C-alpha positions in Angstrom: 49.3 -14.3 9.2 47.1 -11.2 9.2 43.6 -12.0 8.0 41.3 -9.9 5.8 37.7 -10.6 6.6 35.3 -9.4 4.0 32.0 -9.1 5.8 29.4 -7.7 3.5 27.9 -7.5 0.0 25.7 -4.7 -1.3 22.8 -5.2 -3.5 22.3 -2.4 -6.0 18.5 -2.0 -6.0 17.3 -2.7 -2.4 18.8 -4.3 0.7 21.0 -7.4 1.0 23.8 -7.6 3.5 23.8 -11.3 4.3 26.8 -13.6 4.7 26.6 -17.1 6.1 29.2 -18.7 8.5 30.5 -20.9 5.7 30.8 -18.0 3.2 32.4 -15.8 5.8 35.0 -18.5 6.5 35.6 -18.9 2.7 36.2 -15.1 2.4 39.1 -15.1 4.9 42.3 -14.7 2.9 45.8 -13.8 3.7 46.8 -10.2 3.4 49.1 -10.9 0.4 46.0 -12.3 -1.5 43.8 -9.3 -0.8 44.4 -7.5 -4.0 41.8 -9.8 -5.5 39.2 -9.1 -2.7 35.8 -8.6 -4.2 34.9 -5.9 -1.8 37.7 -3.5 -2.7 36.0 -2.1 -5.8 32.7 -1.0 -4.1 32.3 2.8 -4.1 29.6 4.0 -1.6 29.6 7.5 -2.9 29.1 6.3 -6.5 26.2 4.0 -5.4 24.6 6.8 -3.4 24.9 9.2 -6.3 23.3 6.7 -8.6 20.4 6.2 -6.2 20.0 9.9 -5.7 19.9 10.4 -9.5 17.1 7.8 -9.8 15.2 9.4 -6.9 15.5 12.8 -8.6 14.4 11.5 -11.9 11.4 9.6 -10.5 10.4 12.6 -8.3 10.4 14.8 -11.5 8.2 12.3 -13.3 5.8 12.0 -10.4 5.5 15.8 -10.0 4.6 16.0 -13.7 2.0 13.2 -13.3 0.6 15.0 -10.2 0.1 18.1 -12.3 -1.9 16.0 -14.9 -3.8 14.5 -12.1 -4.7 17.9 -10.7 -6.0 18.9 -14.1 -8.2 15.8 -14.1 -9.6 16.7 -10.7 -10.3 20.2 -11.8 -12.2 18.9 -14.9 -14.1 16.5 -12.7 -15.1 19.3 -10.2 -16.5 21.3 -13.2 -18.3 18.4 -14.9 -19.0 15.7 -12.3 -18.5 13.3 -15.2 -18.3 9.6 -14.0 -15.9 8.8 -16.9 -13.5 11.4 -15.7 -13.7 9.9 -12.2 -12.8 6.5 -13.6 -9.9 8.1 -15.5 -8.7 9.7 -12.2 -8.8 6.3 -10.4 -6.8 4.7 -13.2 -4.3 7.6 -13.2 -4.0 7.4 -9.4 -2.9 3.7 -9.8 -0.3 4.6 -12.4 1.1 7.3 -10.2 1.1 4.9 -7.2 3.3 2.4 -9.1 5.8 5.2 -9.7 5.6 6.2 -6.0 6.3 2.6 -5.0 9.4 2.6 -7.1 10.5 5.9 -5.6 10.0 4.6 -2.1 12.1 1.5 -3.0 15.0 3.8 -4.0 14.6 5.9 -0.8 14.8 2.8 1.3 17.9 1.7 -0.6 19.5 5.1 0.0 18.8 4.8 3.8 20.3 1.3 3.9 23.5 2.5 2.0 23.8 5.4 4.5 23.5 3.1 7.4 26.1 0.6 6.0 28.5 3.5 5.3 28.0 4.8 8.8 28.9 1.5 10.5 31.7 0.3 8.3 35.1 1.4 7.2 37.5 0.6 4.4 40.8 -1.0 5.4 43.9 -1.7 3.5 42.4 -5.0 2.3 38.6 -4.7 2.4 35.6 -3.3 4.3 35.1 -3.9 8.0 32.0 -3.6 10.2 32.6 -1.1 13.1 30.9 -3.4 15.6 31.5 -1.1 18.6 29.6 1.7 16.9 26.4 -0.2 16.3 23.5 0.5 18.6 23.0 -2.2 21.3 20.1 -4.5 20.5 18.6 -4.0 24.0 18.6 -0.2 23.6 17.2 -0.4 20.1 14.4 -2.8 21.1 13.6 -0.8 24.2 13.0 2.3 22.0 10.7 0.4 19.6 8.8 -1.3 22.5 8.0 2.1 24.0 6.7 3.3 20.6 4.8 0.1 19.7 3.7 -0.9 23.2 3.3 -4.5 22.0 1.4 -7.3 23.8 4.5 -9.4 23.7 7.2 -7.8 25.9 10.2 -10.1 25.5 10.9 -9.0 22.0 14.1 -8.9 20.0 15.2 -7.6 16.5 13.8 -10.7 14.8 10.4 -10.0 16.3 10.4 -6.4 15.3 11.4 -7.2 11.8 8.6 -9.7 11.5 6.2 -7.3 13.1 6.8 -4.6 10.5 6.7 -7.1 7.7 3.3 -8.3 8.9 2.1 -4.8 9.5 2.9 -4.0 5.8 1.1 -7.1 4.6 -2.0 -6.6 6.8 -2.2 -2.9 5.7 -2.0 -4.1 2.1 -5.0 -6.3 2.9 -6.8 -3.2 4.1 -5.9 -1.5 0.9 -7.4 -4.2 -1.2 -10.6 -4.0 0.9 -10.8 -0.2 0.2 -10.1 -0.8 -3.5 -13.0 -3.2 -3.7 -15.3 -0.8 -1.9 -14.2 1.9 -4.4 -15.2 -0.3 -7.3 -18.5 -1.1 -5.7 -19.1 2.6 -5.1 -18.5 3.4 -8.8 -21.1 0.8 -9.7 -23.5 2.4 -7.3 -22.9 5.9 -8.6 -23.6 4.6 -12.2 -26.9 3.1 -10.8 -27.8 6.4 -9.1 -27.3 5.1 -5.6 -23.8 6.1 -4.6 -22.2 9.5 -3.9 -19.2 11.2 -5.4 -18.0 12.1 -1.9 -17.7 8.5 -0.9 -15.6 7.7 -4.0 -13.2 10.6 -3.3 -12.9 9.6 0.4 -11.9 6.1 -0.6 -9.3 7.5 -3.1 -7.8 9.5 -0.2 -7.9 6.5 2.0 -5.9 4.4 -0.5 -3.2 7.0 -0.6 -3.1 7.0 3.2 -2.8 3.2 3.4 0.1 3.2 1.0 1.9 5.8 3.1 1.5 3.5 6.1 2.9 0.5 4.0 6.0 2.6 3.0 6.6 3.5 6.7 6.4 -0.1 7.8 8.7 -1.3 5.0 11.3 1.4 5.9 11.4 0.3 9.5 11.6 -3.4 8.5 14.6 -2.7 6.2 16.4 -0.4 8.6 16.2 -3.0 11.4 17.2 -5.8 9.1 20.3 -3.8 8.0 21.3 -3.2 11.6 20.6 -6.8 12.6 22.8 -8.1 9.7 25.6 -5.7 10.5 25.5 -6.8 14.1 25.7 -10.5 13.1 28.6 -9.8 10.7 30.4 -7.6 13.2 30.1 -10.0 16.0 31.5 -12.9 14.0 34.2 -10.7 12.7 35.1 -9.7 16.3 35.1 -13.4 17.4 37.4 -14.4 14.6 39.8 -11.5 15.2 39.9 -12.2 18.9 40.0 -16.0 19.0 40.8 -17.1 15.4 37.8 -19.5 15.3 35.3 -20.1 12.6 32.2 -18.0 13.2 28.9 -19.7 13.8 25.3 -18.8 13.0 22.6 -18.1 15.7 19.3 -18.2 13.8 16.5 -17.1 16.2 13.1 -18.2 15.0 10.1 -17.2 17.0 8.4 -20.4 18.2 9.8 -22.9 15.7 10.4 -23.6 12.1 10.8 -26.9 10.1 12.1 -25.0 7.2 15.8 -25.0 6.0 17.9 -22.0 6.8 18.2 -19.3 4.2 21.5 -18.4 2.7 22.5 -15.0 1.1 22.9 -14.1 -2.5 24.0 -10.8 -4.0 21.7 -8.7 -6.1 23.5 -7.1 -9.0 22.6 -4.5 -11.6 23.5 -5.0 -15.2 22.7 -2.3 -17.7 19.9 -1.1 -15.5 18.3 -4.5 -15.0 18.5 -6.0 -11.4 19.6 -9.6 -11.2 19.4 -12.1 -8.3 21.9 -14.7 -9.2 21.3 -15.3 -12.9 17.6 -14.3 -12.6 16.7 -10.9 -14.0 13.8 -9.0 -12.4 10.7 -9.8 -14.5 7.5 -7.8 -15.0 4.9 -8.5 -12.3 1.9 -10.7 -13.3 -1.3 -8.8 -14.1 -3.4 -8.2 -11.0 -7.2 -8.5 -10.7 -7.7 -4.9 -11.7 -5.5 -5.0 -14.8 -6.2 -6.6 -18.2 -5.1 -10.2 -18.7 -5.0 -13.3 -16.5 -1.9 -15.3 -15.9 -1.8 -19.1 -16.5 -0.2 -21.1 -13.7 1.2 -24.6 -14.1 3.3 -27.1 -12.1 2.2 -25.6 -8.8 3.9 -27.4 -5.9 3.2 -27.1 -2.2 6.3 -25.6 -0.5 5.6 -24.4 3.0 2.9 -23.2 5.5 3.4 -19.9 7.4 1.3 -19.2 10.5 1.2 -15.7 12.1 0.0 -15.6 15.7 -2.0 -12.8 17.3 -3.5 -12.0 20.7 -6.5 -10.4 19.1 -9.7 -12.2 18.1 -8.9 -11.5 14.5 -5.4 -11.1 13.0 -4.3 -7.5 13.8 -0.8 -6.1 13.5 -1.0 -4.3 16.8 -1.4 -7.7 18.6 1.2 -9.7 16.8 2.9 -12.3 19.0 5.1 -14.4 16.6 5.2 -16.9 13.8 6.0 -20.5 13.0 6.4 -22.5 9.8 5.8 -26.1 8.7 5.8 -28.4 5.7 2.5 -29.9 6.8 -0.5 -28.8 4.6 -3.8 -29.6 6.3 -7.2 -30.0 4.7 -9.4 -26.9 5.1 -11.6 -28.7 7.6 -8.5 -29.1 9.8 -7.1 -25.6 9.7 -8.0 -25.2 13.4 -5.0 -27.5 14.2 -2.7 -24.6 13.3 -4.6 -22.5 15.9 -4.2 -25.2 18.5 -0.5 -25.4 17.7 -0.2 -21.7 18.2 -2.0 -22.0 21.5 0.5 -24.7 22.5 3.4 -22.3 21.8 1.8 -19.3 23.4 -1.4 -19.4 25.6 -2.1 -15.8 24.7 -2.8 -16.7 21.1 -6.4 -15.8 20.1 -6.2 -15.9 16.3 -3.9 -17.0 13.5 -3.3 -16.1 9.9 -2.3 -19.1 7.8 -0.6 -18.9 4.4 -0.2 -21.8 2.1 2.8 -21.2 -0.3 3.0 -22.9 -3.7 5.5 -22.3 -6.4 5.5 -23.1 -10.1 5.5 -21.4 -13.5 3.2 -18.7 -14.8 2.5 -17.5 -18.3 2.5 -13.7 -18.2 0.1 -12.4 -20.9 1.8 -8.9 -20.6 5.1 -10.2 -21.8 4.1 -13.4 -23.6 6.7 -15.4 -21.5 6.7 -17.9 -18.7 8.3 -17.0 -15.4 8.8 -18.6 -12.0 6.0 -17.5 -9.7 4.5 -18.2 -6.3 0.8 -18.5 -5.4 -0.4 -18.0 -1.8 -3.7 -19.0 -0.3 -4.7 -17.3 3.0 -7.0 -18.4 5.9 -7.8 -17.1 9.4 -8.9 -19.0 12.6 -9.7 -17.9 16.1 -10.9 -21.1 17.7 -11.1 -24.9 17.2 -14.4 -24.4 15.4 -14.1 -21.0 13.7 -12.0 -20.6 10.5 -12.7 -18.5 7.4 -11.5 -16.8 4.3 -11.9 -13.0 4.0 -14.1 -11.3 1.5 -11.8 -11.3 -1.5 -10.0 -14.6 -1.0 -11.1 -17.9 -2.5 -11.0 -21.3 -0.9 -8.6 -23.9 -2.3 -9.6 -25.6 -5.6 -9.7 -28.9 -3.7 -10.4 -28.1 0.0 -9.8 -31.8 1.0 -6.5 -32.0 -1.0 -4.3 -29.0 -0.4 -1.3 -30.8 -2.0 -2.9 -30.5 -5.5 -3.4 -27.1 -7.3 -4.5 -27.6 -10.9 -3.0 -25.9 -13.8 -5.1 -23.0 -15.2 -5.8 -19.3 -15.2 -6.0 -17.7 -11.7 -7.2 -14.2 -11.1 -4.7 -12.8 -8.6 -3.9 -9.8 -6.5 -0.2 -8.9 -6.5 1.8 -7.6 -3.6 4.3 -6.1 -6.0 8.1 -6.3 -5.4 7.5 -7.4 -1.8 10.5 -9.7 -2.0 13.1 -7.3 -3.4 15.0 -7.4 -0.1 15.1 -11.2 -0.3 17.8 -12.2 -2.8 18.7 -15.6 -1.3 19.0 -19.3 -1.6 18.1 -22.1 0.7 20.0 -24.9 2.4 17.5 -27.3 0.9 16.7 -27.8 -2.8 13.1 -28.5 -1.8 12.7 -25.0 -0.4 14.2 -23.1 -3.3 15.3 -25.3 -6.2 16.3 -22.4 -8.4 19.5 -21.3 -6.7 19.8 -17.6 -5.9 16.4 -16.0 -6.4 14.0 -13.4 -4.9 12.2 -15.6 -2.4 10.0 -15.5 0.6 11.9 -15.4 3.9 9.5 -16.1 6.7 10.8 -18.0 9.8 14.4 -17.2 8.6 13.9 -19.6 5.8 14.0 -19.1 2.0 11.3 -20.5 -0.1 8.5 -19.9 -2.8 10.6 -17.8 -5.2 9.2 -15.4 -7.8 10.9 -13.9 -10.9 9.1 -10.5 -10.3 10.0 -10.5 -6.6 6.3 -10.4 -5.7 3.7 -12.3 -3.7 0.7 -13.5 -5.7 -2.6 -14.2 -3.9 -5.6 -15.8 -5.7 -8.4 -13.3 -5.8 -12.2 -13.7 -5.8 -14.4 -10.6 -6.3 -16.8 -11.5 -3.5 -18.1 -9.6 -0.5 -18.5 -11.2 2.9 -16.4 -13.8 4.7 -16.9 -17.5 4.1 -16.7 -19.7 7.2 -15.1 -23.1 6.8 -16.7 -25.9 8.9 -14.0 -27.7 11.0 -13.7 -31.3 12.0 -12.7 -32.4 15.5 -9.1 -33.4 15.9 
């Protein structure tokens, strides 16, 4: 009997082209049954037209806002009024939110174009043209030449993780610049700062966002190609041998986390959904009015990024590993030692403690599923710290308990929009299909707004955390 192998699903707002071995097996149907194939109704051209229309509309709105912003700058150049400068900074943030949405649609358009390029419609469904896809070795070789990474034996998983980390570390730089800008405003009001410094920092914020967009585009492009390769390979195996395809998850170093499984993002009346979960408004960040109230926060997983630099630096990224073991702050160095065990080139680590729970959003007056992420750094068995705007844990000796209460946060907005997924373990992601974190090829710490939320403390200078001997 001829088989129809449906090998992909398209999410409407961002990127999701994931099918597990089990789901792929379930989707094999006889040719006489294919009139009910779910893939047969998807129209690439219609999807592209919809995305292009949204891009055109947002571009028009942004151009109009830029004209208003230009007018504000002219007024400021005439008057030098500090209130006008504050209005410019607020307006810049509003425009930036629109630009972020625009870049989201641009990345979606790119992904749709790639998928269309490497697939074809058959009499029954849509098929990946595996022979057309770029070879992984050639693709990796091209990126290695451009990046010149410390780690030479890289693959697509490593490149995807690299660009994900590059975007997050650059966002850290953005937060630092934003804090310096607020300090400069205070100094200007006190008669000690200069207008030129403020304008320079505004330009730097724009530049950093451009870098973040570039990293996210590369991450999503590579993820699309990787997924198409996986689906096409399994499809080819099943066609040639008639066997059930298998999954080859490659995790750099190791992971204790359960494997992730795909979900399909849909769009209903303009609202994106992951499973039955609609995309909610982001929680208010530290520089916006209102403070979210978190409750029922539960420790989920620990992620560790490994670097060959003395401080975490995207240009010296080596790899990652994950674990369920939350250590006291005085024993953070054990993650560094574990990284050294996996790779003797490791000279620093970045550690993220993921918790999930519920948060009351004062902007909407509703509760929503939300994650909360603490971050630490280490570069030896005795040297661990939190950076200038990050707080220590509420109970440094008890990382498994995060009390209910209001938390000032900084928000990495919509960072999870490509991660509509579910986990193989109810412990990792107990909510079914959801926008979730996907480090180490796992799926955990979901969020209704598809964002990452970090506790924020308006404090200059690093705090070093004394470490105990193992």
